[in-house]
C-alpha positions in Angstrom: 16.3 -48.1 29.7 14.0 -46.0 27.6 16.9 -43.9 26.0 18.6 -46.9 24.8 15.6 -48.1 23.4 14.9 -44.8 21.6 18.8 -44.7 20.3 18.6 -48.3 19.0 15.6 -47.5 17.0 17.0 -45.1 15.2 20.2 -46.8 14.4 18.4 -49.8 13.1 16.1 -47.9 10.8 19.1 -46.0 9.4 20.9 -49.4 8.8 17.8 -50.3 6.9 17.7 -47.4 4.9 14.4 -46.3 6.5 13.4 -42.8 7.1 13.4 -42.0 11.0 10.2 -39.8 12.2 10.7 -36.4 13.2 8.8 -36.9 16.6 11.6 -39.9 17.4 14.5 -37.7 16.2 12.9 -35.1 18.8 13.0 -37.5 21.8 16.5 -38.3 21.0 17.5 -34.9 21.0 15.9 -34.1 24.3 17.3 -37.2 26.1 20.8 -36.0 24.9 19.9 -32.5 26.0 19.1 -33.4 29.7 21.8 -36.0 29.6 24.3 -33.9 31.1 21.8 -32.5 33.8 21.6 -28.4 32.5 20.1 -27.6 29.4 22.2 -24.6 27.3 20.0 -21.2 27.4 18.8 -20.1 24.1 20.1 -17.2 22.3 17.8 -14.5 23.2 14.8 -13.5 20.0 15.7 -10.4 18.4 12.4 -8.7 18.4 12.6 -6.4 15.9 11.1 -7.1 12.6 14.1 -7.5 9.2 15.2 -4.2 8.3 13.1 -1.7 6.4 9.9 -3.6 7.4 6.9 -2.7 10.2 4.9 -4.3 12.8 1.3 -3.1 12.8 0.4 -3.0 16.4 -3.5 -2.5 17.1 -3.3 1.4 17.0 -1.0 1.1 14.0 -3.9 -1.3 12.1 -6.3 1.0 13.0 -4.6 3.8 11.3 -3.8 1.6 8.3 -7.7 0.6 8.2 -9.0 4.1 8.2 -6.2 5.0 4.9 -7.3 2.1 3.3 -10.7 2.9 3.8 -10.3 5.9 2.2 -8.7 4.7 -0.6 -11.6 2.0 -1.3 -14.4 4.8 -0.8 -12.5 7.2 -3.5 -12.2 4.5 -6.0 -16.2 3.4 -5.6 -17.3 7.0 -5.9 -15.7 7.1 -9.2 -16.5 3.3 -10.2 -13.5 1.3 -10.1 -13.8 -2.2 -9.2 -10.9 -3.8 -6.6 -8.5 -6.8 -7.5 -5.7 -8.2 -6.4 -2.8 -10.8 -7.4 -0.1 -12.6 -5.7 2.6 -11.1 -3.9 4.8 -13.9 -5.3 5.4 -13.4 -9.0 7.8 -14.8 -11.8 11.1 -12.9 -11.8 10.8 -12.3 -15.2 7.4 -10.2 -15.0 10.2 -7.3 -14.0 13.3 -7.6 -15.8 12.7 -5.6 -18.9 16.5 -4.7 -18.9 15.7 -0.9 -19.7 18.0 0.4 -16.7 15.2 0.8 -14.4 16.4 1.0 -10.4 13.5 -1.7 -10.0 15.1 -4.3 -11.3 18.4 -3.6 -9.2 16.0 -3.7 -6.2 14.1 -6.8 -6.3 13.6 -9.2 -3.6 14.3 -12.1 -5.8 15.3 -15.8 -5.3 15.2 -19.6 -7.0 12.3 -21.4 -5.2 12.4 -25.1 -4.3 10.9 -26.2 -7.5 13.9 -24.2 -9.4 11.6 -21.1 -10.5 13.2 -18.0 -10.3 10.7 -15.7 -8.4 10.4 -12.1 -6.7 8.3 -10.3 -4.2 6.8 -7.9 -6.3 8.1 -4.5 -6.1 4.9 -2.8 -8.3 1.7 -4.3 -9.4 0.9 -3.1 -12.9 3.0 -5.9 -14.2 0.7 -8.3 -12.3 -2.2 -6.4 -13.8 -0.7 -6.8 -17.1 -0.6 -10.4 -16.6 -3.7 -10.7 -15.6 -5.2 -8.7 -18.6 -3.2 -10.7 -21.0 -4.8 -14.2 -19.2 -8.0 -13.4 -19.8 -6.8 -13.1 -23.7 -9.3 -10.4 -24.7 -12.5 -12.2 -22.9 -12.3 -8.6 -20.6 -14.8 -5.7 -21.6 -12.9 -3.0 -22.1 -12.6 -0.4 -20.6 -11.3 -1.6 -17.6 -11.5 0.6 -14.2 -9.5 -1.5 -11.7 -8.0 -0.6 -8.4 -6.0 -2.4 -5.4 -3.9 -1.6 -2.4 -1.2 -4.2 -2.8 1.9 -4.9 -0.6 5.3 -3.9 -2.7 8.3 -4.9 -2.0 11.9 -3.1 -2.9 15.6 -3.5 -1.4 16.4 -0.1 -1.4 17.9 2.6 0.7 15.7 3.8 3.4 14.6 7.7 3.8 11.7 9.5 5.3 9.1 7.8 3.8 10.4 5.3 2.6 11.1 1.6 3.6 11.4 -1.7 1.7 8.1 -2.8 1.9 4.8 -0.3 1.7 1.2 -0.7 1.1 0.0 1.3 -2.4 -2.8 2.4 -3.6 -3.2 1.7 -7.3 -5.9 3.1 -9.6 -5.8 1.9 -13.6 -7.6 2.5 -16.5 -7.4 0.1 -19.6 -9.2 0.8 -23.3 -9.3 4.6 -23.0 -7.2 5.8 -25.8 -7.4 9.5 -24.9 -6.0 11.8 -22.1 -9.8 11.4 -20.6 -8.3 8.8 -18.4 -5.5 10.6 -17.1 -7.8 13.4 -16.2 -10.2 11.2 -14.4 -7.3 9.4 -12.1 -5.7 12.5 -11.3 -9.4 13.8 -10.2 -9.7 11.0 -8.3 -6.2 11.7 -6.2 -7.5 15.0 -5.4 -10.9 13.8 -4.3 -8.5 11.9 -2.0 -6.5 14.5 -0.6 -9.5 16.8 0.1 -11.3 14.1 1.6 -8.3 13.8 4.2 -8.1 17.6 4.6 -5.2 18.2 2.2 -5.4 21.3 -0.2 -3.8 22.6 -3.2 -1.5 24.9 -0.9 -0.1 21.4 0.5 0.1 19.5 -2.6 0.7 20.2 -6.3 0.6 17.7 -8.9 3.4 18.0 -11.6 2.4 17.0 -15.4 4.4 16.2 -18.5 4.1 14.2 -21.4 7.0 11.6 -22.7 5.8 12.7 -26.1 8.1 16.1 -25.3 11.0 13.8 -24.8 10.3 11.7 -27.9 9.9 14.9 -30.0 13.2 16.4 -28.9 15.0 13.0 -29.4 13.8 12.8 -32.9 14.7 16.0 -33.7 18.2 15.3 -32.5 18.2 12.1 -34.8 18.0 9.5 -31.7 16.1 6.4 -32.8 13.0 5.3 -31.0 14.5 2.1 -29.4 16.6 4.4 -27.4 13.5 6.1 -26.2 12.7 4.3 -23.1 16.1 3.8 -21.6 16.5 7.4 -22.2 13.8 8.6 -20.5 15.0 6.3 -17.4 18.7 8.1 -17.5 17.0 11.2 -17.8 14.7 10.5 -14.4 18.1 10.1 -12.6 19.5 13.6 -13.2 17.1 14.5 -10.3 19.5 12.5 -7.9 22.8 12.7 -9.7 24.9 14.9 -11.8 25.2 14.5 -15.3 28.8 13.0 -14.7 27.4 10.2 -12.9 25.3 9.0 -16.0 28.1 9.8 -18.6 28.9 6.0 -19.1 25.3 4.5 -19.2 24.8 7.3 -21.9 27.8 6.6 -23.9 26.7 2.9 -23.7 23.4 3.9 -25.5 25.6 5.8 -28.1 24.3 9.1 -26.8 26.7 12.1 -27.4 26.6 14.4 -23.7 25.4 17.6 -26.2 21.9 15.0 -26.6 21.3 15.3 -23.0 22.5 19.1 -22.3 19.8 19.7 -25.0 17.3 17.5 -23.2 18.0 18.9 -19.5 17.8 22.6 -21.4 14.2 21.9 -22.9 13.2 20.0 -19.4 13.6 22.9 -17.6 10.5 24.7 -18.9 7.9 24.9 -16.9 5.0 26.1 -18.7 3.2 24.7 -22.1 3.5 28.3 -24.0 7.9 27.8 -23.4 7.6 24.0 -24.5 5.3 25.4 -27.8 8.0 27.9 -28.8 10.8 24.9 -28.7 8.5 22.3 -30.4 6.0 24.1 -32.3 2.6 25.0 -33.1 2.0 21.2 -34.9 3.5 19.4 -31.7 1.5 16.6 -30.8 3.0 16.5 -26.9 2.0 20.5 -26.8 -2.1 19.5 -28.2 -2.1 16.5 -25.6 -1.2 18.6 -22.9 -3.4 21.2 -23.7 -6.0 19.1 -23.8 -5.2 17.8 -20.6 -5.6 20.5 -18.8 -8.6 21.7 -20.4 -10.0 18.2 -18.9 -8.4 19.4 -15.7 -10.6 22.9 -15.8 -13.6 20.8 -16.3 -12.9 18.7 -13.2 -12.2 21.7 -10.9 -8.7 20.6 -10.2 -6.3 22.7 -12.0 -5.3 24.6 -9.2 -3.5 21.3 -8.1 -1.4 21.0 -11.8 1.9 22.2 -12.5 3.4 21.6 -15.9 6.8 20.7 -15.7 9.2 19.4 -18.6 11.4 17.8 -16.2 8.9 15.1 -14.9 9.7 11.8 -16.9 9.3 9.0 -14.2 11.6 6.3 -13.8 10.0 3.5 -15.3 10.7 2.7 -18.9 7.0 1.5 -19.8 5.6 5.1 -19.8 4.5 6.6 -23.2 2.5 9.6 -22.8 1.3 11.8 -20.1 3.1 11.4 -16.8 2.5 12.9 -13.2 3.6 13.6 -9.8 2.3 14.5 -6.6 4.5 16.5 -4.4 4.8 18.0 -0.9 4.7 22.1 -1.9 7.1 22.6 1.1 9.3 20.1 -0.2 10.2 18.5 3.1 9.1 14.7 2.0 9.6 12.8 -1.3 6.9 12.1 -3.9 3.8 11.4 -2.5 2.1 9.2 -5.6 3.0 9.0 -9.4 1.6 7.5 -12.6 1.0 7.8 -16.2 0.3 6.4 -19.5 2.0 3.1 -20.3 0.3 2.0 -23.9 2.9 -0.3 -24.6 3.2 -2.5 -21.5 1.2 -5.3 -22.6 3.1 -5.5 -26.3 6.5 -5.8 -24.3 4.8 -9.2 -22.5 3.6 -10.5 -25.9 0.5 -8.9 -25.8 -1.9 -7.1 -28.2 -1.0 -3.1 -27.9 -3.9 -1.8 -25.4 -4.2 1.8 -24.1 -3.3 1.9 -20.5 -3.1 4.8 -17.6 -2.7 4.2 -14.0 -0.9 5.4 -10.7 0.7 4.2 -7.4 0.0 6.1 -4.4 2.0 4.7 -1.0 1.1 4.7 2.2 4.1 5.8 4.1 4.8 9.2 2.7 0.9 10.6 3.2 0.7 9.6 6.7 4.1 11.4 7.0 2.2 14.6 5.3 -0.8 14.2 7.4 1.0 14.1 10.7 3.0 17.1 9.6 0.0 19.3 8.6 -1.8 17.9 11.8 -4.8 16.2 10.4 -4.3 12.7 10.9 -6.9 11.5 13.3 -6.3 9.8 16.7 -6.1 6.0 16.6 -5.5 5.6 20.3 -9.1 4.2 20.9 -10.4 1.1 20.1 -13.8 2.2 18.3 -15.3 -0.2 20.3 -18.9 0.4 22.2 -19.5 -1.4 25.4 -17.6 -3.4 27.9 -20.0 -5.6 29.7 -19.2 -7.8 33.0 -20.2 -10.2 35.2 -20.0 -8.7 39.1 -19.8 -12.0 40.6 -18.7 -15.5 38.7 -21.9 -17.0 38.8 -23.6 -14.2 36.9 -20.5 -14.6 34.1 -22.9 -16.9 32.0 -25.6 -13.8 32.0 -23.0 -11.2 30.9 -22.5 -13.6 27.8 -26.0 -13.1 27.2 -26.5 -9.6 27.7 -23.0 -9.3 25.4 -24.9 -11.3 22.5 -28.0 -9.6 22.9 -25.7 -6.0 22.2 -24.1 -7.4 19.5 -26.8 -8.4 17.5 -28.2 -5.2 18.2 -25.3 -3.5 16.1 -22.5 -2.6 19.3 -18.7 -3.6 19.1 -18.8 -5.1 22.6 -15.7 -6.7 24.6 -16.9 -8.9 27.6 -14.3 -8.9 30.5 -13.2 -12.7 30.6 -12.5 -12.9 34.1 -13.4 -11.7 37.6 -11.7 -8.1 38.1 -12.9 -5.4 40.6 -15.3 -2.8 39.4 -12.2 0.1 39.5 -10.4 -2.0 37.1 -13.3 -2.5 34.7 -13.9 1.1 34.2 -10.4 1.6 33.8 -10.2 -1.2 31.4 -13.0 0.2 29.7 -11.1 3.7 29.6 -8.2 2.2 28.1 -10.1 1.0 25.1 -12.3 4.3 24.4 -15.3 2.0 25.4 -18.8 4.8 25.8 -20.4 2.6 27.7 -20.1 0.0 31.1 -22.6 -2.6 31.2 -22.7 -4.7 35.1 -24.6 -7.4 35.3 -24.8 -7.4 39.3 -27.6 -9.6 41.3 -29.8 -7.1 42.8 -30.5 -5.9 39.0 -30.5 -9.4 37.1 -33.1 -10.7 39.4 -35.1 -7.7 38.4 -34.3 -8.6 34.6 -32.4 -5.3 34.6 -28.7 -4.3 34.0 -27.0 -1.3 35.2 -25.1 1.1 32.4 -22.9 3.5 32.8 -22.2 6.1 30.1 -18.7 6.7 30.6 -18.6 10.2 28.9 -21.2 12.0 31.1 -20.4 10.0 33.9 -24.1 9.0 34.5 -25.4 5.6 35.3 -29.1 3.8 34.5 -30.6 0.6 34.6 -32.1 -0.7 31.5 -34.6 -3.9 31.2 -32.3 -6.9 29.4 -35.5 -7.5 26.6 -35.3 -3.5 25.9 -31.6 -3.5 25.3 -31.9 -3.2 21.4 -34.3 -0.3 22.1 -31.4 1.1 24.3 -28.9 0.7 21.1 -31.4 2.3 19.0 -31.7 5.4 21.3 -27.9 6.4 21.3 
């Protein structure tokens, strides 16, 4: 029998050390599975996406596309250029060993080439790698933006998932706080475009120089600066006792952190000046920054808050965080200056500043403030359908003419009753329905129903582009 021939072929090839094709193996498996008469039922597919991830159905995609369009328009308004990088990177790009949460939250694995790789948890290191790859060949300053998908294996809360999209804007090659002010002005422009006001959102600002000066005063060496900042950032979420062991590992006395937390409770530049003195570089930097915010007309969005340090080790100067003034949501966006990042990868010192702005929290905020548009409708303009099967080819010609005139057109691909077509057009949110019917078509015309006003008219097929232009 055929089954015996297949089995003997496999056995013969195996005995000869040859490779058996998957097609031959599949045939044999199929033969064996049907031998008993009844085939085993397959386990039911789990239709949920992996935990912490999302499916994007058409309505979700319309929301996502709208949000990305808002980000892109703002970035272009500020003359930023878009870039991208692989979602899969070398693991070493993220393991800076400074106690950062991100290094414990990597989706990482060893690939088939025995390389340690990770899904990117953030975009800035990829940007640094790209700048280094050009080894000085890029014209500074750079003003670049991207909307990458980022991955972190972390505890999920409202507005926080294990994957998210993030609007990144970065300025490279500018030493002064002009870069940070431009970035925050762009962020505020986005908020205003989507209906968020300074009563809804504030932007806390601080400088890592504040902590640096306090640590210097306490005799803490410069090399412990970044790791101390990472620990201090954790104090917002955990009590001092929870990081006591980490502090001791750094060789920091509890009194050092108590002095730091005392300084970090300051909420005005004047009070920080009283602590650090008139000649403080941190105070001068913050005052210059606030003057620039005044020039941009965004000062009502800005609050000085010495407790903001951000959790990434590479920040070196101004740091900032956009927050929900009602206090119901986690941080909306955050960023700062990271002048030494390129050096940690062996590159030349290069001044840089930027921010990351996640998609999840802002959508929650827009819903909360009732300013998120509806995305139920498809955005399609017209539905075209043939009254009878023999007019289907003609309906394609009509649809093609409308599409060439700039419309988004859905052709009904199978024979349906008129009542179904109108319901279908209504579900799509289409504005018009074009009916290719025998009597009108014979006269070189089509019937057009205005689905908003309920009126119906006839239009010559050769004049459809004029009809589109008249809308």
